[in-house]
C-alpha positions in Angstrom: -6.8 -33.6 -14.9 -4.5 -30.7 -14.2 -6.4 -28.6 -16.8 -9.6 -29.2 -14.9 -7.9 -27.9 -11.7 -6.8 -24.9 -13.7 -10.2 -24.1 -15.2 -11.9 -24.4 -11.9 -9.5 -21.9 -10.3 -9.6 -19.5 -13.1 -13.4 -19.6 -13.6 -14.2 -19.5 -9.9 -16.4 -22.5 -10.0 -15.4 -23.7 -6.6 -17.6 -26.5 -5.3 -18.9 -25.0 -2.1 -20.8 -27.2 0.5 -24.1 -25.4 0.7 -26.3 -26.6 3.6 -29.2 -24.3 3.2 -31.7 -27.1 2.9 -30.6 -28.5 6.3 -30.8 -25.0 7.8 -34.3 -24.7 6.4 -35.4 -28.0 8.0 -33.9 -27.0 11.3 -35.7 -23.7 11.1 -39.0 -25.5 10.4 -38.5 -27.7 13.4 -37.9 -24.6 15.5 -41.1 -23.0 14.3 -43.3 -26.1 14.4 -42.1 -27.5 17.7 -45.1 -26.3 19.7 -47.6 -26.5 16.8 -48.3 -30.1 15.8 -49.8 -30.3 12.4 -49.1 -26.7 11.5 -48.8 -26.5 7.7 -45.4 -25.5 6.3 -46.0 -22.4 4.1 -44.8 -22.0 0.5 -41.5 -20.3 0.3 -42.7 -17.5 -1.9 -45.3 -16.8 -4.6 -44.9 -13.9 -7.0 -48.0 -13.0 -9.1 -49.2 -16.6 -8.8 -45.8 -18.2 -9.7 -44.3 -20.2 -6.9 -40.6 -20.1 -5.9 -39.6 -23.3 -4.1 -37.0 -23.4 -1.4 -34.9 -25.8 -3.5 -34.9 -23.3 -6.4 -33.8 -20.5 -4.1 -31.1 -22.6 -2.5 -29.7 -23.6 -5.8 -29.4 -20.0 -7.0 -27.8 -19.0 -3.7 -25.2 -21.8 -4.3 -24.4 -20.5 -7.7 -24.0 -16.9 -6.5 -21.9 -18.0 -3.5 -19.6 -20.0 -5.7 -19.0 -16.9 -7.8 -18.6 -14.7 -4.8 -16.0 -17.1 -3.3 -14.1 -17.0 -6.6 -13.9 -13.2 -6.4 -12.7 -13.5 -2.7 -10.1 -16.1 -3.5 -12.0 -19.0 -1.9 -12.4 -17.3 1.5 -15.3 -18.9 3.5 -18.5 -16.9 3.6 -19.5 -15.2 6.8 -23.1 -15.1 8.1 -23.3 -11.5 7.0 -22.1 -12.5 3.5 -24.7 -15.3 3.3 -27.5 -12.9 4.3 -26.4 -10.3 1.8 -26.2 -13.0 -0.9 -29.7 -14.3 -0.1 -31.1 -10.8 -0.3 -29.4 -10.3 -3.7 -30.7 -13.6 -5.0 -34.2 -12.8 -3.8 -34.3 -9.4 -5.5 -32.9 -11.0 -8.7 -35.5 -13.8 -8.7 -38.4 -11.4 -8.1 -37.1 -9.2 -10.9 -36.9 -12.2 -13.3 -40.4 -13.3 -12.6 -41.8 -9.8 -12.8 -40.0 -9.2 -16.1 -40.4 -12.7 -17.4 -44.0 -12.4 -18.5 -43.3 -9.1 -20.3 -40.2 -10.7 -22.0 -42.3 -13.7 -23.0 -45.2 -11.6 -24.4 -42.8 -9.5 -26.4 -41.2 -12.6 -27.9 -37.7 -11.8 -26.7 -35.4 -14.8 -26.9 -31.7 -15.7 -26.9 -30.7 -17.9 -29.8 -28.1 -20.6 -29.9 -26.1 -18.4 -32.2 -26.0 -15.6 -29.7 -24.9 -18.0 -26.9 -22.1 -19.3 -29.1 -21.0 -15.8 -29.8 -20.9 -14.9 -26.1 -18.8 -18.0 -25.4 -16.3 -18.1 -28.2 -17.4 -15.5 -30.9 -16.9 -11.8 -31.4 -18.8 -10.6 -28.3 -17.5 -12.6 -25.4 -19.6 -12.3 -22.2 -17.8 -10.9 -19.2 -18.3 -14.0 -17.1 -16.7 -16.2 -19.9 -13.9 -13.7 -20.4 -13.1 -13.8 -16.6 -13.2 -17.6 -16.5 -11.0 -18.2 -19.5 -8.5 -15.4 -19.6 -4.7 -15.9 -19.6 -3.4 -14.7 -16.2 -0.1 -13.6 -17.6 -1.3 -11.5 -20.5 -5.0 -10.9 -19.7 -5.9 -12.2 -23.2 -9.0 -14.4 -23.7 -8.2 -18.1 -24.4 -10.7 -19.1 -27.0 -9.0 -22.4 -27.6 -9.6 -23.4 -24.0 -13.3 -22.7 -24.2 -13.6 -24.8 -27.3 -11.7 -27.6 -25.7 -14.0 -27.5 -22.7 -17.1 -27.6 -24.9 -15.8 -30.3 -27.2 -15.0 -32.5 -24.3 -18.0 -31.6 -22.2 -19.3 -35.1 -21.7 -15.9 -36.4 -20.7 -15.6 -33.7 -18.0 -16.4 -34.6 -14.3 -20.0 -34.2 -13.4 -19.3 -31.3 -11.1 -17.5 -29.4 -13.9 -20.4 -30.1 -16.2 -22.9 -28.7 -13.6 -20.8 -25.6 -13.1 -20.7 -25.0 -16.8 -24.5 -25.4 -17.1 -24.8 -22.8 -14.2 -22.7 -20.4 -16.2 -24.9 -20.9 -19.3 -28.1 -20.2 -17.3 -26.6 -17.0 -15.8 -25.5 -15.7 -19.2 -28.8 -16.5 -20.9 -30.8 -14.7 -18.2 -28.5 -11.7 -18.2 -28.8 -11.4 -22.0 -32.7 -11.6 -21.8 -32.7 -8.8 -19.2 -30.3 -6.6 -21.1 -32.4 -7.0 -24.3 -35.6 -6.0 -22.4 -34.0 -3.0 -20.7 -32.4 -1.9 -24.0 -35.8 -1.9 -25.6 -37.3 0.2 -22.8 -34.5 2.7 -22.7 -34.3 3.1 -26.4 -38.0 3.8 -26.5 -37.3 7.2 -25.0 -35.5 10.1 -26.6 -34.1 13.4 -25.2 -34.7 16.2 -27.8 -31.9 18.5 -28.6 -33.8 21.6 -27.5 -34.2 20.1 -24.1 -30.5 19.3 -23.9 -29.7 22.8 -24.9 -32.0 24.2 -22.2 -30.4 21.9 -19.5 -26.9 22.8 -20.7 -27.7 26.5 -20.3 -29.1 26.0 -16.8 -26.2 23.8 -15.8 -23.6 26.3 -17.0 -25.3 29.6 -16.1 -23.9 31.6 -13.3 -25.2 34.5 -11.2 -23.9 37.3 -9.0 -26.4 37.7 -6.2 -26.9 39.5 -2.9 -28.6 37.5 -0.2 -30.1 38.5 3.1 -30.5 35.7 5.8 -32.2 35.3 9.1 -30.9 32.1 10.7 -33.1 29.6 12.6 -30.5 29.6 15.3 -31.4 33.1 16.2 -34.6 31.8 17.9 -34.0 29.6 20.9 -35.8 26.2 20.7 -37.3 27.0 24.1 -39.2 29.9 22.6 -41.1 27.5 20.3 -44.2 25.6 21.6 -45.3 22.9 19.2 -48.9 21.8 19.0 -50.7 18.7 17.6 -51.9 20.9 14.8 -48.3 21.7 13.8 -47.4 18.0 13.6 -50.6 17.1 11.8 -50.0 19.8 9.2 -46.4 18.6 8.7 -47.6 15.1 8.3 -50.3 16.0 5.7 -47.8 18.0 3.7 -45.2 15.2 3.8 -47.5 12.2 3.9 -45.6 10.1 1.3 -42.4 10.2 3.5 -44.1 8.5 6.4 -45.7 5.5 4.8 -44.2 2.2 6.1 -44.1 -0.4 3.2 -44.1 -3.3 5.7 -44.5 -4.1 9.4 -41.6 -3.2 11.6 -40.5 -3.8 15.2 -38.7 -1.7 17.7 -36.3 -3.7 19.8 -34.4 -2.7 22.9 -31.4 -4.7 24.0 -28.5 -4.7 26.4 -25.1 -6.0 25.3 -22.6 -7.6 27.7 -19.3 -7.6 25.9 -16.8 -10.4 26.8 -13.3 -8.9 26.6 -10.0 -10.4 27.7 -9.0 -9.3 31.2 -5.5 -8.5 32.2 -5.2 -12.0 33.6 -6.3 -13.4 30.2 -3.7 -11.4 28.4 -1.0 -12.5 30.7 -2.0 -16.2 30.1 -2.2 -15.7 26.4 1.2 -14.1 26.3 2.6 -17.1 28.2 0.8 -19.6 25.9 2.2 -17.8 22.8 5.7 -17.8 24.2 5.5 -21.5 25.0 4.2 -22.3 21.5 7.1 -20.3 20.1 9.6 -22.4 21.9 8.0 -25.6 20.5 7.8 -23.9 17.1 11.5 -23.3 17.0 12.4 -27.0 17.5 9.5 -28.6 15.7 10.6 -30.8 12.7 7.1 -31.5 11.3 6.0 -27.8 10.8 2.9 -28.6 8.7 1.4 -30.9 11.3 2.3 -28.6 14.1 0.8 -25.5 12.5 -2.3 -27.3 11.4 -2.8 -28.4 15.0 -2.3 -25.2 16.9 -2.9 -22.3 14.5 -6.1 -20.7 13.2 -4.7 -20.8 9.7 -3.4 -23.9 8.0 0.2 -24.4 6.7 0.7 -23.3 3.1 3.9 -24.3 1.3 3.4 -21.8 -1.6 6.1 -19.2 -2.5 4.6 -15.7 -2.6 5.8 -12.3 -3.7 6.2 -9.4 -1.4 2.8 -7.9 -2.3 1.0 -11.0 -1.1 2.0 -10.5 2.5 0.3 -8.0 4.8 2.4 -5.5 6.8 4.8 -5.9 8.5 5.5 -9.3 7.1 6.0 -7.8 3.6 9.1 -6.1 5.0 10.3 -8.6 7.7 10.3 -11.7 5.4 12.2 -10.0 2.6 14.9 -8.4 4.7 15.9 -11.5 6.7 18.0 -14.6 6.1 16.5 -18.0 5.5 15.6 -19.8 8.7 14.8 -16.7 10.7 12.2 -17.1 13.5 10.0 -14.1 14.4 8.8 -14.0 18.0 5.1 -13.6 18.9 3.7 -10.1 18.4 0.1 -8.8 18.8 -1.3 -8.0 15.4 -4.9 -7.8 14.2 -6.4 -9.5 17.3 -3.8 -12.4 17.2 -0.4 -13.3 18.5 1.5 -13.9 15.2 4.8 -15.7 14.9 6.6 -17.0 11.9 9.6 -18.8 10.4 11.1 -17.8 7.0 11.5 -21.2 5.4 13.0 -20.2 2.1 13.6 -17.4 -0.3 13.9 -17.9 -4.0 13.6 -16.2 -7.4 10.7 -17.7 -9.2 8.5 -16.7 -12.1 5.0 -15.4 -11.4 3.5 -17.3 -14.3 4.6 -20.2 -16.5 3.4 -22.0 -19.5 3.5 -25.7 -20.3 2.0 -28.5 -22.4 1.5 -32.0 -21.0 0.6 -35.6 -21.8 -1.3 -37.4 -19.0 -0.9 -41.2 -18.6 -3.2 -42.6 -16.0 -3.2 -46.0 -14.2 -5.4 -48.1 -11.9 -5.8 -46.2 -8.6 -4.9 -42.7 -9.9 -7.3 -39.9 -9.3 -8.1 -39.7 -13.1 -8.1 -43.4 -13.9 -11.7 -43.5 -15.2 -11.8 -47.2 -15.2 -8.2 -47.6 -16.3 -6.7 -51.2 -15.8 -3.1 -50.2 -16.6 -0.7 -50.7 -13.7 1.5 -47.9 -12.3 4.7 -49.4 -13.7 3.1 -49.7 -17.1 2.0 -46.0 -17.0 5.5 -44.9 -16.0 7.1 -46.9 -18.8 4.7 -45.4 -21.4 5.5 -41.9 -20.1 9.2 -42.5 -20.3 9.0 -43.7 -23.8 6.8 -40.8 -24.9 9.4 -38.4 -23.3 12.2 -40.0 -25.4 10.0 -39.6 -28.5 9.4 -35.9 -27.8 13.1 -35.3 -27.1 13.9 -36.6 -30.6 11.6 -33.9 -32.1 9.9 -31.4 -29.8 7.8 -30.0 -32.6 5.8 -33.2 -32.6 4.6 -32.7 -28.9 1.1 -31.5 -29.9 0.7 -34.5 -32.3 1.9 -37.0 -29.7 -0.3 -35.4 -27.0 -3.3 -35.6 -29.2 -2.8 -39.3 -29.9 -1.8 -40.4 -26.3 -2.8 -37.9 -23.6 -5.7 -39.0 -21.4 -6.6 -35.4 -20.4 -9.1 -33.1 -22.1 -6.2 -30.8 -23.1 -5.2 -33.4 -25.7 -7.7 -31.7 -28.1 -5.4 -28.6 -28.1 -2.1 -30.6 -28.2 -1.8 -30.7 -24.4 -1.4 -26.9 -24.2 -2.3 -25.7 -20.7 -1.6 -22.0 -21.5 -0.2 -19.7 -18.9 -0.9 -20.4 -15.2 0.2 -18.9 -12.0 2.9 -20.2 -9.8 1.2 -22.4 -7.2 -1.9 -23.0 -9.3 -1.3 -26.6 -10.3 -0.8 -29.6 -8.0 2.5 -29.3 -6.2 4.6 -31.9 -8.1 3.5 -30.5 -11.5 3.9 -26.9 -10.4 7.5 -27.4 -9.1 8.6 -29.2 -12.2 7.4 -26.4 -14.4 8.6 -23.5 -12.2 12.0 -25.0 -11.6 12.5 -26.1 -15.2 13.9 -24.2 -18.2 12.0 -23.3 -21.4 12.3 -26.3 -23.6 12.7 -28.9 -20.8 10.8 -32.2 -21.2 10.3 -34.1 -17.9 8.2 -36.8 -16.4 6.4 -36.1 -13.1 4.0 -38.2 -11.1 1.0 -36.6 -9.4 -2.2 -37.9 -7.9 -3.7 -37.9 -11.5 -1.0 -40.1 -13.0 2.3 -39.6 -14.9 2.7 -36.3 -16.8 5.1 -35.8 -19.7 5.7 -32.0 -19.3 7.1 -29.6 -21.9 8.0 -26.2 -20.4 7.1 -23.6 -23.0 7.2 -20.3 -21.2 8.3 -18.4 -18.0 7.8 -14.9 -16.9 10.8 -13.0 -15.4 11.6 -14.4 -12.0 11.0 -12.3 -8.9 12.0 -12.7 -5.3 9.5 -14.8 -3.4 9.3 -16.2 0.1 7.9 -19.3 1.7 7.0 -18.8 5.4 5.3 -20.8 8.1 2.9 -18.8 10.3 1.3 -19.5 13.7 -1.7 -17.4 14.6 -3.0 -17.6 18.2 -6.3 -15.6 18.6 -6.6 -13.2 21.5 -9.8 -14.3 23.2 -11.3 -14.1 26.7 -10.8 -17.1 28.9 -13.6 -19.5 29.9 -13.5 -18.0 33.4 -14.1 -14.5 31.9 -16.9 -15.8 29.8 -18.5 -17.4 32.9 -18.2 -14.2 34.9 -19.8 -12.0 32.2 -22.6 -14.6 31.7 -23.2 -14.5 35.4 -23.6 -10.7 35.3 -26.0 -11.0 32.4 -27.9 -13.7 34.2 -28.3 -11.5 37.3 -29.9 -8.7 35.2 -31.9 -11.2 33.2 -33.4 -12.7 36.4 -34.7 -9.2 37.4 -36.2 -8.5 34.0 -39.8 -9.8 33.9 -40.7 -7.2 31.2 -39.4 -4.1 29.5 -40.2 -1.9 32.4 -38.2 -4.0 34.9 -35.4 -4.3 32.4 -35.1 -0.5 32.1 -35.2 -0.2 35.9 -32.4 -2.8 36.3 -30.3 -1.0 33.6 -30.7 2.3 35.3 -29.6 1.0 38.7 -26.6 -0.9 37.2 -25.6 1.9 34.9 -26.1 -0.2 31.8 -26.8 1.3 28.4 -29.9 0.1 26.5 -29.5 0.2 22.8 -32.5 0.8 20.5 -33.3 -0.6 17.0 -36.4 1.4 15.9 -37.1 0.0 12.5 -36.4 -3.7 12.4 -37.9 -5.5 9.4 -38.8 -9.2 9.3 -35.8 -10.2 7.1 -33.2 -8.1 8.9 -30.1 -9.9 10.1 -28.4 -7.1 12.0 -29.1 -4.7 14.8 -26.9 -1.7 15.7 -23.6 -3.2 16.8 -24.8 -6.8 16.4 -23.9 -8.2 12.9 -25.5 -11.6 13.4 -28.7 -10.9 15.2 -31.0 -13.0 13.1 -32.2 -15.0 16.2 -33.3 -11.8 18.0 -35.2 -10.6 14.9 -36.9 -14.0 14.6 -38.0 -13.8 18.2 -39.3 -10.3 17.8 -41.5 -11.5 14.9 -42.6 -14.7 16.6 -46.5 -14.7 16.8 -46.2 -15.3 20.6 -44.1 -12.3 21.3 -46.0 -9.3 22.8 -45.0 -5.7 23.2 -43.1 -5.3 26.5 -41.9 -8.9 26.5 -38.3 -9.8 27.4 -36.9 -12.8 25.4 -36.9 -15.9 27.6 -33.2 -16.5 26.9 -29.9 -14.7 26.9 -28.8 -14.6 23.3 -25.2 -15.7 22.8 -23.0 -14.2 20.2 -19.2 -14.3 19.6 -17.8 -12.8 22.8 -21.0 -11.1 23.9 -24.3 -11.9 25.6 -27.5 -10.0 24.8 -30.9 -9.4 26.7 -33.6 -8.3 24.3 -37.1 -6.8 24.7 -39.8 -5.9 22.2 -40.7 -2.2 22.7 -43.2 -1.6 19.9 -44.9 -3.2 16.9 -45.3 -0.8 14.0 -47.8 -2.0 11.5 -47.6 -1.4 7.7 -49.1 1.9 6.6 -49.0 5.3 8.3 -47.8 6.0 11.8 -50.0 7.6 14.4 -49.7 11.2 15.4 -48.2 10.1 18.7 -45.5 8.1 16.9 -44.7 11.1 14.7 -44.3 13.4 17.6 -41.7 11.2 19.2 -39.4 11.3 16.1 -36.4 13.7 16.8 -36.0 14.5 13.1 -39.7 15.4 12.8 -39.5 17.6 15.9 -36.5 19.4 14.4 -38.3 20.0 11.1 -41.6 21.1 12.6 -39.8 23.5 15.0 -37.9 25.0 12.0 -41.2 25.5 10.2 -42.5 27.5 13.1 -39.3 29.5 13.2 -39.6 30.1 9.5 -43.1 31.5 9.9 -41.8 34.0 12.5 -38.8 35.0 10.5 -40.7 35.4 7.3 -43.2 37.6 9.1 -40.4 39.8 10.4 -38.9 40.2 6.9 -42.3 41.0 5.3 -42.9 43.6 8.0 -39.7 45.5 6.9 -40.2 44.9 3.1 -43.8 46.2 3.2 -42.4 49.8 3.8 -38.9 49.5 2.2 -38.3 46.9 -0.5 -34.5 46.7 -0.3 -32.0 44.2 1.0 -30.2 46.9 3.0 -33.4 47.6 5.0 -33.3 44.0 6.3 -30.0 44.7 8.1 -32.1 46.7 10.6 -33.6 43.4 11.9 -30.2 41.7 12.1 -30.2 40.0 8.7 -26.8 38.7 7.4 -26.2 40.3 4.0 -23.7 38.7 1.6 -22.9 39.1 -2.1 -21.8 36.0 -3.9 -20.4 35.6 -7.4 -20.4 32.6 -9.7 -23.4 30.9 -8.1 -24.4 28.1 -10.5 -27.7 26.4 -11.0 -26.1 23.0 -10.8 -24.2 23.9 -7.6 -25.1 23.5 -4.0 -23.7 26.5 -2.1 -24.3 30.2 -2.2 -21.3 32.1 -0.8 -20.6 31.0 2.7 -24.0 29.3 3.1 -24.2 25.5 3.1 -26.5 23.2 1.1 -29.4 25.5 0.1 -31.2 24.2 -3.0 -34.3 26.2 -2.4 -32.3 29.4 -2.4 -30.5 28.5 -5.6 -33.8 27.8 -7.3 -35.2 31.1 -6.1 -32.1 33.0 -7.5 -32.5 31.5 -11.0 -36.2 32.1 -10.9 -35.9 35.8 -10.1 -35.1 38.5 -12.7 -32.0 40.7 -12.6 -32.1 43.4 -9.8 -35.5 42.1 -8.7 -36.1 41.2 -5.0 -37.5 37.8 -4.2 -40.1 37.1 -1.6 -38.8 35.6 1.7 -38.3 31.8 1.3 -37.6 29.1 3.8 -34.2 27.3 3.3 -32.4 24.6 5.2 -30.7 26.8 7.8 -32.9 29.9 7.8 -35.1 32.3 5.8 -33.7 34.2 2.7 -34.3 37.1 0.4 -32.3 37.1 -2.8 -31.6 39.9 -5.3 -29.8 38.6 -8.5 -27.4 41.3 -9.8 -26.2 39.7 -13.1 -26.7 36.4 -15.0 -24.1 34.9 -17.4 -25.6 32.4 -19.9 -22.9 30.9 -22.2 -23.7 29.8 -25.8 -22.9 26.2 -26.1 -21.2 24.6 -29.1 -23.3 21.9 -30.8 -20.9 19.2 -29.7 -21.4 20.2 -26.1 -25.1 20.1 -26.5 -24.9 16.7 -28.1 -22.7 15.4 -25.2 -25.3 16.8 -22.7 -28.1 15.0 -24.6 -26.2 11.7 -24.5 -25.5 12.1 -20.8 -29.2 12.9 -20.1 -30.3 9.9 -22.3 -28.0 7.7 -20.3 -29.1 9.0 -16.9 -32.8 8.8 -17.9 -32.3 5.2 -19.1 -30.7 4.1 -15.9 -33.4 5.8 -13.8 -36.1 4.3 -16.1 -34.9 0.7 -15.3 -35.1 1.4 -11.5 -38.5 3.0 -11.9 -39.8 0.2 -14.0 -38.7 -2.4 -11.5 -40.2 -0.4 -8.6 -43.5 0.0 -10.4 -43.7 -3.7 -11.2 -43.0 -4.6 -7.5 -45.6 -2.2 -6.3 -48.2 -3.6 -8.6 -47.2 -7.3 -7.9 -48.9 -9.7 -5.5 -45.9 -11.0 -3.5 -46.2 -13.7 -0.8 -42.9 -13.7 1.0 -42.3 -16.4 3.7 -38.5 -16.3 3.7 -38.5 -15.5 7.4 -40.0 -18.9 8.1 -37.1 -20.6 6.5 -34.1 -18.4 7.5 
């Protein structure tokens, strides 16, 4: 069974306890509590195809297992879970939208392709990651074959995880085939690549005259409804809201440790340290008082965060480190041991199980009988170590018997403790018998990396948190404001009188999980979208978060579609853009007045224009001389002939007139043109995939009731 433990760790198929179904039921109760008989809506329907909540939860579980593998088994936060759900939703929608196209085109994945991606010539990246040798980074094809050949003897959980991997790989292959067909249906001609290469590598010397917007005070500009309406009509596509949004105002009451709290925490940490120094059962003590459990693994210097990476490796065994504040904790430690140990080892084993062992699988053999068999097999191996694989194949009760008991390379600390220590502390060629929870193992040590200095340390982490008294005091303050807040108007009045800051979230969508400064604000969003919530309402509860209390109010409901003129006029970025348009009209009129009688750049200096000559301005660049980002100006330069004067044009920071002095257009070698063509083909293909997905989503009929369940 040690090999199963190894495969799980290396593939990342960590069995996570996903409770999304329970959450969904609780959410339903919350929604239906005051509506007896209300029908529970379908989770989602995409172009007539239903996605059930159970399907969605299963996919979330698969992705979360993989994510945890990448994060080393670290538990998922609420933000992580929300992000994973969004990723799974987008993936499932994409699969359905593409699925019918894939089916109509007859695109399939054959068994031969699947075999090739698992143990053939073109190994899929997920399989490669799961079955790579940690010491060498080499793919272990034997291990994959062993797992497949012994599939039905593997634990049910391992079988399920392997099936999950098959599904992910098959779907990934289908998508890649479809996308490859779409991308390869388009071609970038060489003449077009040559044209773009010339544009990208051409340069110009140019003289530019500029009148800056800042020269006209904002107070001199009076904006009218006609100005805003014209701006809206010219930029209509920028304003369309694809979905309904809410504007939420809220006050946050942060609960922070007081000076008294810090004094009490310091005293608590020092008292714990005194107990820590005399405690004999460190694992039990640490597991009882620390936020992180005791871990008896030896780790190299790079595995410890600063300053522990230095402290632990420059101190003698048994050193205690007094409490210090680090990363919102009081941290204290004891250096238990220092040793030179290999980072990775290799071994083969023979497993003999007995009744009551974790891998007994109905075994009736007693423990004493199993030990006797293991001892006799060890003696047989010692007579001729070259027969180990043969003896393992005939006697081992572990799946690795198919490959002669070879477990390959594994990291120090990866196996169960007794097995791990026997291999790490042994010498290459040693044959020993060790008992673990799975049974008795006859172990042959076959490889060790060069030992490095490692440390085993015991840590105690005491979080720096506000006291209950501080929590009660802040809650009382929030309650006093809450009692005065009958609606948004009275909340704003109370905030002004108390000097409290009201935060704003202007564009909250129904599936948002965060508000500015509030990472886990899903309950507030759900309240804002509740059918009973009206504009101006204050939530009838004080929302509680980790070390903060929040009072929320609904300021506005913004329906799907286009905003009203009144809404547009309130947007600061729109006010800025419309004001600059009016300034541009004034400045262009000034320039045209001068140029009507004297078409020269020098004449513009008479009205205060900044005149600058810039060399090596490129079409693919962003700046012109000392000017910042001015794409309109660059386009004008390369669209105007040498020594010709452009008309005044509006830029980002002002109004410009350009006079190109000289252009340099290099002649590109054929290989450079071909490289440009390949780059354009790649970029076009990548953009085509995104445009294809967006077009299918815009054309789809999507019923999305996720907000009801989460």
